[in-house]
C-alpha positions in Angstrom: 140.3 148.7 100.5 138.5 150.4 103.4 135.2 149.3 104.9 133.2 152.1 103.3 134.3 151.1 99.8 133.7 147.4 100.5 130.2 148.3 101.7 129.5 150.2 98.5 130.7 147.3 96.4 128.5 145.0 98.4 125.5 147.3 97.7 126.3 147.4 94.0 126.6 143.6 93.8 123.2 143.3 95.5 121.7 145.6 92.8 123.4 143.6 90.1 122.0 140.4 91.5 118.5 141.9 91.5 118.9 143.1 87.9 120.1 139.6 86.9 117.1 138.0 88.5 114.8 140.3 86.6 116.6 139.6 83.3 116.4 135.8 84.0 112.6 136.1 84.6 112.1 138.1 81.3 114.4 135.6 79.5 112.3 132.7 80.8 109.1 134.4 79.8 110.3 135.2 76.3 111.6 131.6 75.9 108.2 130.3 77.0 106.4 132.5 74.6 108.7 131.4 71.8 108.3 127.7 72.7 104.5 128.2 72.6 104.5 129.5 69.0 103.6 127.1 66.2 106.7 125.9 64.4 105.8 128.0 61.4 105.9 131.2 63.4 109.1 130.1 65.2 110.8 130.1 61.8 109.3 133.4 60.8 110.7 136.8 61.5 108.7 137.1 64.7 110.1 133.9 66.1 113.6 134.6 65.0 113.4 138.0 66.8 112.1 136.3 70.0 115.0 133.8 69.9 117.5 136.6 69.3 116.0 138.4 72.4 116.5 135.2 74.5 120.1 134.9 73.2 120.8 138.6 74.0 119.4 138.3 77.5 121.5 135.2 78.0 124.6 137.2 77.0 123.7 140.1 79.3 123.1 137.7 82.2 126.5 136.2 81.6 128.1 139.6 81.9 126.4 140.2 85.1 127.5 136.9 86.5 131.1 137.8 85.8 130.8 140.6 88.4 131.0 138.0 91.1 134.8 138.4 91.0 134.2 141.8 92.7 133.3 139.9 95.9 136.9 138.8 96.2 138.0 142.4 96.8 
């Protein structure tokens, strides 16, 4: 791979890293909001949706973390 393509990959990886950091912040905020709900609301539809949001964000973050293998190119 030539230098220009490696440079473009490095740029993309930096953007992915920034996106991952934003998603981690949002996940942490959503988890904190969920944790601050009374137990009754945690078990209600609202709380279940919040926990599902946290789980989905975790999954997306995991996908972004897998892009680290591009650094080996």
